[in-house]
C-alpha positions as CSV (number, residue, x, y, z in Angstrom):
1,M,43.0,-20.2,27.9
2,A,43.3,-18.2,24.9
3,K,41.3,-15.4,24.2
4,R,39.0,-15.7,21.0
5,T,38.8,-12.9,18.8
6,I,35.5,-11.6,17.8
7,L,35.0,-9.7,14.8
8,L,32.6,-7.1,15.0
9,T,30.8,-5.3,12.5
10,G,28.9,-2.0,12.5
11,A,29.8,-0.9,16.3
12,S,28.9,2.6,15.4
13,G,24.9,1.5,15.0
14,S,22.7,0.5,18.0
15,M,22.8,-2.8,18.2
16,G,26.5,-3.1,17.4
17,G,27.0,-0.5,19.8
18,E,25.7,-2.4,22.3
19,A,27.6,-5.3,21.6
20,F,30.8,-3.5,21.5
21,L,29.8,-2.6,25.4
22,E,29.1,-6.1,26.3
23,L,32.2,-7.5,24.8
24,Q,34.2,-4.8,26.7
25,R,32.5,-6.5,29.6
26,R,33.8,-9.6,28.6
27,S,37.4,-8.9,27.7
28,D,39.0,-11.2,30.6
29,S,38.0,-14.2,27.9
30,V,37.7,-12.6,24.4
31,K,39.7,-9.8,21.8
32,T,37.5,-7.5,20.2
33,R,38.2,-6.8,16.4
34,L,35.9,-4.0,14.6
35,L,35.8,-3.5,11.1
36,L,34.9,0.3,11.2
37,R,34.8,3.1,8.4
38,P,37.3,6.1,9.0
39,S,34.8,8.5,9.2
40,K,35.2,11.5,11.2
41,V,32.5,10.4,13.5
42,N,33.9,6.8,14.1
43,K,37.4,8.4,14.3
44,K,36.2,10.5,17.1
45,Q,34.1,7.7,18.8
46,F,36.3,5.1,18.5
47,A,39.8,5.6,18.5
48,P,40.4,6.2,21.9
49,Y,39.8,2.1,22.4
50,D,42.0,1.0,19.6
51,G,45.1,-1.1,21.3
52,K,43.2,-0.6,24.5
53,N,41.0,-3.4,26.8
54,G,41.6,-6.4,23.8
55,V,40.4,-3.8,21.3
56,E,41.5,-3.8,17.2
57,I,40.2,-1.5,15.1
58,V,40.4,-2.3,11.2
59,W,39.7,0.9,9.8
60,G,37.8,0.1,6.1
61,D,34.8,-0.5,4.8
62,L,33.0,-3.7,4.1
63,T,32.6,-3.6,0.7
64,N,36.4,-3.8,-0.1
65,E,36.9,-7.1,0.1
66,N,40.4,-6.5,0.8
67,D,39.6,-4.6,3.9
68,V,37.3,-7.4,4.7
69,K,40.1,-9.8,4.2
70,R,42.2,-8.2,7.1
71,A,39.2,-7.9,9.5
72,V,38.2,-11.6,9.0
73,E,42.0,-12.7,9.2
74,G,42.4,-15.0,12.6
75,V,39.1,-14.2,14.0
76,D,37.5,-17.0,15.8
77,V,34.0,-15.5,15.5
78,V,32.2,-13.1,13.4
79,L,28.8,-11.2,14.5
80,H,27.1,-9.1,11.7
81,P,24.9,-6.5,12.3
82,A,26.6,-3.8,10.0
83,A,23.9,-2.5,7.4
84,M,22.9,0.7,5.9
85,I,19.1,0.3,7.3
86,S,15.2,2.4,6.5
87,P,14.6,4.9,5.5
88,E,17.9,5.6,3.8
89,A,18.6,2.2,2.1
90,D,14.8,2.8,0.3
91,R,16.3,6.3,-0.8
92,Y,19.5,4.8,-2.4
93,P,18.9,0.8,-2.9
94,A,22.0,0.6,-4.9
95,A,24.2,1.9,-2.4
96,A,22.0,-0.4,-0.1
97,R,22.7,-3.6,-2.1
98,K,26.3,-2.9,-2.2
99,I,26.5,-2.6,1.4
100,N,24.0,-5.1,3.0
101,V,24.7,-7.9,0.2
102,G,28.0,-7.4,-0.7
103,G,29.4,-6.9,2.7
104,T,28.0,-9.8,3.1
105,L,29.2,-12.0,0.5
106,N,32.6,-10.2,1.1
107,I,32.6,-11.8,4.6
108,I,31.6,-15.3,3.5
109,A,34.5,-15.0,0.9
110,A,37.0,-14.2,3.8
111,I,35.9,-16.8,6.3
112,K,36.2,-19.6,3.0
113,A,39.2,-17.9,2.7
114,Q,40.6,-18.9,6.4
115,P,42.6,-22.5,6.8
116,G,39.7,-24.2,7.9
117,G,37.5,-21.3,8.1
118,A,34.3,-23.1,6.6
119,E,34.2,-26.0,8.9
120,N,35.2,-23.7,12.4
121,I,34.6,-19.8,11.8
122,P,30.5,-19.1,13.1
123,L,28.9,-16.5,11.2
124,V,25.8,-14.8,12.9
125,Y,23.8,-12.4,10.2
126,V,21.2,-10.2,11.6
127,G,18.4,-9.9,9.4
128,S,15.3,-8.0,10.0
129,V,11.4,-8.0,10.8
130,A,10.8,-6.4,7.6
131,Q,11.8,-9.5,5.6
132,Y,8.4,-10.6,6.1
133,G,6.4,-7.2,5.3
134,D,2.8,-6.4,6.2
135,R,1.2,-8.3,9.2
136,L,-1.6,-6.4,10.1
137,P,-4.4,-8.5,11.8
138,P,-5.6,-11.4,11.0
139,H,-1.7,-12.2,10.2
140,E,0.1,-10.6,13.0
141,W,1.3,-13.6,14.6
142,I,4.4,-14.1,13.0
143,N,6.7,-17.5,12.6
144,V,10.1,-18.6,10.9
145,G,9.3,-20.1,8.0
146,D,6.3,-18.0,7.0
147,P,6.4,-17.1,3.6
148,L,8.6,-13.4,3.0
149,K,6.9,-11.1,1.0
150,P,8.7,-8.1,2.0
151,S,6.2,-4.3,1.6
152,V,6.3,-2.6,-1.7
153,H,9.0,-0.2,-2.0
154,D,10.7,-1.8,0.9
155,Y,14.6,-1.7,-0.7
156,Y,15.9,-2.4,2.4
157,A,14.0,-5.8,2.7
158,L,14.7,-6.8,-0.4
159,T,18.6,-6.4,0.2
160,K,18.5,-8.4,3.4
161,M,16.7,-11.1,1.9
162,E,19.3,-11.1,-0.6
163,A,22.2,-11.2,2.1
164,E,20.4,-14.0,4.2
165,T,19.7,-16.4,1.9
166,A,23.5,-15.8,0.6
167,V,24.9,-16.7,4.3
168,I,22.3,-19.7,4.4
169,E,23.5,-21.2,0.9
170,S,26.8,-20.6,2.0
171,G,27.7,-23.8,2.8
172,L,29.5,-22.7,6.0
173,K,29.5,-25.2,8.6
174,Y,27.9,-22.6,11.6
175,W,26.0,-19.8,10.6
176,A,22.8,-18.5,12.4
177,S,20.0,-15.8,11.3
178,M,18.6,-13.8,13.5
179,R,15.4,-11.5,12.1
180,Q,15.7,-8.2,14.4
181,T,12.7,-6.5,15.1
182,F,12.1,-3.0,15.9
183,I,15.1,-1.8,18.3
184,A,14.0,0.9,20.5
185,I,16.5,3.0,21.2
186,P,16.5,5.8,24.1
187,N,16.9,8.6,21.7
188,T,13.9,8.0,20.0
189,L,13.7,11.9,18.4
190,S,16.4,10.7,16.2
191,L,14.4,8.8,15.0
192,L,12.0,11.8,13.5
193,D,11.8,10.9,9.6
194,P,8.7,10.7,7.2
195,I,9.0,6.8,7.3
196,L,6.6,7.2,10.9
197,F,3.6,7.9,8.9
198,H,4.4,5.1,6.7
199,Q,2.8,2.6,9.6
200,P,-0.5,1.9,10.1
201,L,-1.7,3.0,13.3
202,D,-2.8,-0.5,14.5
203,Q,0.8,-2.0,13.5
204,R,1.4,-4.6,15.7
205,I,5.3,-4.1,17.6
206,E,7.1,-6.7,19.8
207,L,10.1,-4.2,20.4
208,I,13.5,-5.1,21.6
209,T,15.8,-2.3,23.4
210,S,19.3,-1.9,22.1
211,R,20.8,-2.9,25.4
212,D,19.0,-6.7,24.9
213,A,19.6,-6.6,21.4
214,G,23.4,-6.2,21.5
215,Y,23.9,-8.6,24.6
216,G,21.8,-11.5,22.5
217,L,24.3,-10.8,19.4
218,V,27.3,-11.2,22.5
219,Q,25.5,-14.4,23.8
220,T,25.6,-16.0,20.5
221,I,29.4,-16.8,20.5
222,D,28.8,-19.1,23.5
223,A,25.8,-20.5,22.1
224,P,25.6,-24.4,22.2
225,E,26.0,-26.8,18.9
226,E,21.8,-26.8,17.7
227,F,22.0,-23.2,17.7
228,W,23.8,-23.0,14.5
229,G,22.4,-23.5,10.9
230,N,19.0,-21.9,11.9
231,V,17.3,-18.9,11.3
232,Y,15.2,-17.0,14.4
233,N,13.1,-13.8,15.3
234,M,14.5,-11.8,17.8
235,S,13.0,-9.4,19.9
236,G,12.4,-8.8,23.9
237,G,9.5,-11.2,24.1
238,P,5.8,-11.1,24.8
239,S,6.5,-8.2,27.8
240,C,7.5,-5.8,24.8
241,R,4.4,-6.3,22.8
242,V,2.4,-2.9,22.0
243,T,0.5,-1.3,19.2
244,Y,1.9,1.6,17.3
245,I,-0.9,4.4,18.5
246,D,-0.2,3.3,22.0
247,Y,3.5,3.2,21.9
248,M,2.8,7.0,20.3
249,E,0.7,8.4,22.6
250,T,3.0,7.3,25.7
251,V,5.9,8.9,24.2
252,F,3.6,12.2,23.5
253,S,2.3,12.0,26.8
254,M,5.9,11.7,28.5
255,L,7.1,14.6,26.4
256,G,4.3,16.7,27.7
257,L,2.9,17.4,24.0
258,G,-0.9,16.1,24.4
259,N,-3.5,13.9,23.1
260,H,-2.2,12.3,19.4
261,T,-5.7,14.1,18.1
262,Q,-4.4,17.2,18.8
263,L,-1.0,17.0,16.8
264,F,-1.9,14.3,13.9
265,D,-5.0,14.1,11.3
266,R,-6.3,9.8,11.0
267,N,-5.8,10.3,7.3
268,W,-1.9,11.3,7.9
269,F,-1.0,7.8,8.4
270,A,-0.5,4.8,6.1
271,L,-3.4,1.6,6.2
272,Q,-1.1,-0.7,5.2
273,N,2.4,-1.8,3.8
274,F,4.5,-1.6,6.4
275,H,5.9,-4.8,8.3
276,C,6.5,-5.5,12.0
277,G,4.2,-7.7,14.3
278,Y,4.3,-9.7,17.0
279,Y,6.6,-12.7,17.0
280,Q,4.7,-15.8,18.3
281,D,8.4,-18.0,17.9
282,S,10.8,-15.5,19.5
283,H,11.0,-17.6,22.8
284,V,13.0,-20.2,20.5
285,L,16.0,-17.7,20.2
286,D,15.6,-16.4,23.9
287,S,16.1,-20.3,24.8
288,H,19.7,-20.0,23.5
289,L,20.5,-16.9,24.4
290,G,18.6,-15.7,27.5
291,H,18.2,-12.3,25.9
292,F,14.9,-11.5,27.2
293,R,15.6,-8.9,30.1
294,D,13.7,-5.4,29.0
295,S,10.2,-5.3,28.7
296,L,8.2,-2.8,27.9
297,E,8.1,-0.7,30.4
298,D,11.8,-0.5,30.8
299,Q,12.0,0.6,27.4
300,L,9.5,3.5,28.0
301,K,11.5,4.3,31.4
302,Q,15.5,4.1,29.7
303,L,13.4,6.6,27.2
304,N,11.7,8.6,29.8
305,D,15.0,9.0,31.8
306,S,16.8,10.1,28.3
307,F,14.4,13.3,27.8
308,P,16.3,16.5,29.1
309,R,14.3,19.0,31.0
310,W,14.2,21.5,28.4
311,M,12.4,19.2,25.8
312,R,9.8,18.5,28.4
313,L,9.1,22.2,29.1
314,G,9.3,22.9,25.2
315,G,7.0,20.2,24.7
316,S,4.5,21.5,27.4
317,I,4.1,25.1,26.8
318,C,4.6,24.5,22.7
319,P,1.5,25.6,20.7
320,K,-0.3,22.3,19.5
321,P,-1.2,24.1,16.1
322,L,2.5,24.7,15.3
323,I,3.3,21.3,16.3
324,K,0.7,19.5,14.1
325,A,1.6,22.3,11.0
326,Y,5.5,20.7,11.9
327,M,4.2,17.2,11.7
328,K,2.2,18.0,8.7
329,R,5.2,18.9,6.6
330,M,6.8,15.7,7.4
331,A,3.9,13.3,6.5
332,E,4.6,12.0,3.2
333,P,1.7,10.6,2.8
334,L,-0.4,13.9,2.3
335,Q,2.7,14.6,-0.5
336,W,1.6,11.5,-2.1
337,I,-1.9,12.4,-2.4
338,H,-1.6,15.8,-3.2
339,E,1.0,14.7,-6.2
340,G,-1.4,12.2,-7.3
341,D,1.4,9.2,-6.5
342,D,-0.8,6.5,-7.2
343,A,2.2,4.2,-7.1
344,Y,2.9,4.9,-3.8
345,V,-0.8,5.8,-2.9
346,D,-2.4,2.3,-4.2
347,A,0.8,0.7,-2.3
348,F,0.2,2.4,1.5
349,F,-3.7,2.5,1.2
350,G,-4.9,0.4,-1.6
351,S,-6.4,3.2,-3.7
352,R,-7.1,7.5,-3.2
353,A,-10.8,6.2,-2.8
354,A,-9.6,4.1,0.7
355,W,-7.5,7.4,1.9
356,E,-10.4,9.5,1.7
357,A,-12.5,6.9,3.2
358,I,-10.6,7.2,6.6
359,P,-12.8,8.4,9.2
360,S,-11.8,11.7,12.0
361,W,-10.5,10.5,15.3
362,D,-13.8,10.4,16.3
363,G,-14.9,7.7,13.5
364,A,-14.5,3.9,14.0
365,P,-11.9,3.0,17.0
366,I,-8.5,1.7,16.0
367,K,-8.2,-1.9,16.2
368,G,-7.2,-3.1,19.7
369,A,-4.1,-5.7,20.8
370,G,-6.5,-7.8,21.9
371,S,-5.7,-10.8,19.9
372,E,-4.2,-14.1,21.4
373,A,-1.4,-16.1,19.8
374,P,-2.7,-19.3,17.8
375,A,-1.6,-22.5,19.9
376,G,1.3,-24.2,18.4
377,S,3.3,-23.1,15.5
378,P,2.5,-24.0,12.0
379,V,5.9,-24.5,10.6
380,V,7.8,-27.8,9.9
381,R,11.1,-27.1,9.9
382,P,13.6,-29.6,7.8
383,E,15.1,-31.2,9.8
384,D,12.0,-32.7,11.0
385,T,10.6,-33.9,7.7
386,D,11.2,-36.2,5.4
387,L,11.0,-36.7,1.7
388,A,7.0,-36.7,1.6
389,G,7.0,-33.9,3.8
390,V,9.2,-32.0,1.0
391,M,6.7,-33.0,-1.5
392,A,3.9,-31.9,0.4
393,F,5.9,-28.5,1.4
394,A,6.1,-27.6,-2.4
395,A,2.1,-28.6,-3.3
396,A,1.4,-25.9,-0.3
397,R,3.2,-23.6,-2.3
398,G,1.9,-24.7,-5.9
399,G,4.9,-26.1,-7.2
400,T,6.7,-29.5,-7.1
401,C,10.4,-30.8,-6.0
402,T,11.7,-33.2,-7.9
403,A,14.2,-35.0,-5.6
404,Q,14.3,-38.8,-5.3
405,S,15.6,-38.7,-1.8
406,Y,16.1,-36.6,1.5
407,A,18.5,-36.8,4.2
408,D,19.9,-33.3,4.6
409,P,17.9,-30.0,5.1
410,T,21.1,-28.4,3.4
411,Q,21.0,-30.3,0.0
412,K,19.8,-28.7,-2.6
413,L,17.0,-29.8,-4.3
414,N,15.5,-28.8,-7.7
415,W,11.8,-27.5,-7.5
416,T,9.6,-25.7,-9.8
417,C,7.3,-23.0,-9.0
418,G,3.3,-23.0,-9.8
419,A,4.3,-20.3,-12.8
420,G,6.7,-23.3,-14.1
421,H,9.8,-21.5,-13.0
422,R,12.7,-24.0,-12.3
423,F,15.3,-23.4,-9.5
424,E,17.9,-24.7,-6.8
425,A,17.7,-24.1,-3.4
426,S,18.0,-26.1,0.1
427,P,15.2,-26.9,2.0
428,N,16.7,-25.0,4.9
429,L,16.2,-22.1,2.7
430,L,12.8,-22.6,1.5
431,M,10.8,-24.8,4.4
432,G,13.0,-23.3,7.2
433,A,13.3,-19.6,6.1
434,G,10.4,-18.7,4.2
435,Y,12.2,-18.2,0.2
436,W,10.6,-19.6,-2.4
437,C,11.0,-18.8,-6.3
438,P,13.7,-16.4,-7.0
439,T,12.0,-15.8,-9.9
440,C,9.0,-14.5,-8.5
441,T,10.3,-12.7,-5.5
442,P,11.0,-9.2,-5.5
443,S,14.5,-8.0,-6.6
444,V,16.5,-4.7,-6.1
445,E,17.0,-5.2,-9.8
446,D,13.4,-7.0,-10.6
447,T,10.8,-5.7,-8.5
448,S,7.8,-7.4,-10.3
449,G,7.6,-9.9,-7.6
450,W,5.9,-7.4,-5.7
451,S,2.9,-8.0,-7.4
452,Y,1.5,-10.7,-4.8
453,P,-2.1,-11.2,-5.6
454,S,-1.0,-12.4,-9.0
455,H,2.0,-14.6,-7.6
456,S,-0.6,-15.9,-5.3
457,V,-2.7,-17.2,-7.8
458,H,-0.6,-20.0,-8.0
459,D,1.1,-20.1,-4.6
460,P,-1.8,-21.1,-2.0
461,L,0.3,-20.7,0.6
462,L,1.6,-17.1,0.2
463,A,-2.2,-16.5,-0.7
464,S,-3.0,-17.6,2.8
465,F,-1.1,-14.7,4.3
466,L,-2.5,-12.0,2.1
């Protein structure tokens, strides 16, 4: 039997890197093609693999349509985790859109340019939990199909939504999107960045290890027919749930840094407007891929094993005031307060007064993770409904649908939102993936959609998630 050729983008990233290793383990049945930027780092890391063990490297760029065409030519499956991610994507939104959206559009076009490509070449896109936006209690339980409301100033999420929309509405027969949660890599210290303080301390997180993320991605190449044409939530499952403050406290303890109250003040951390939550339906993807392997304890062990001895020693003997001073310089929310940046203060705290009211560590306790998952799922899949169900969905979002018939969830129908904007979209996109009116939805080019309270006036379903 001829080996299938699998194109993998983003092999230099955490998920893509583990996917590459997993593909190497399967080299007896697949050939691996990588599309990689010819950077010095990539050349050093991957050039030794080129031409060996079934590996072919196309040195090029996702934003160059000719490079992408060369990479897609003759492949059997495309796995596409490559992206510019946060925090860099939020600092350079135009570049992020060029890579995340433009690169995805180039891949779709290249697949369609192949003989029979739209009917035969599967595309697996990797989305993000960031698309759901702020999901603090009581809205911490997330299902595919929930209204998407990316957090204010989260340009990364906007680019992932735009790219995912293109995939869902691409007309490809075989596509899937997996909305990836936080990938907890062993080298956690590489994530030291002001974005650490953008997260509320009671943020719920259902993480995944990079090992399981890469494994799950590769598992899609053998997924059953019913897997395709759907959006999924990807995580490590219920055993990987933790609150942000508990996770931080555990990591600090491993490093010998002591209690978090000695290292940070409570008002350095945002009160709202980040992302992450508990996936109520993550088991659906696992039923296809079987990627629930590592637990939170496994991830913490990976992390603990990765710390060199000098780091533990330094953490235990370094004066706590010195560590606190270093962290304070990184605490971006304090800069917003000091500089009077109301756009960020209001987004992440609600108001300056709300920030001023944050108690000390001795004040009201941080909310724990004791909530239970609701029974069942409120999401109605488009393939499980009829015309009356489509009409009911439109009404639930405060709008209407003018369709006279409904037979196929990929069929583009005409809709009107509660604000009177008309648009065309498939039930797959709206009912199956949580999208709604493109005019009311924020984008990199028009961020007015971030005014969720004003939009919720004519969108009851959105209002129920605010």
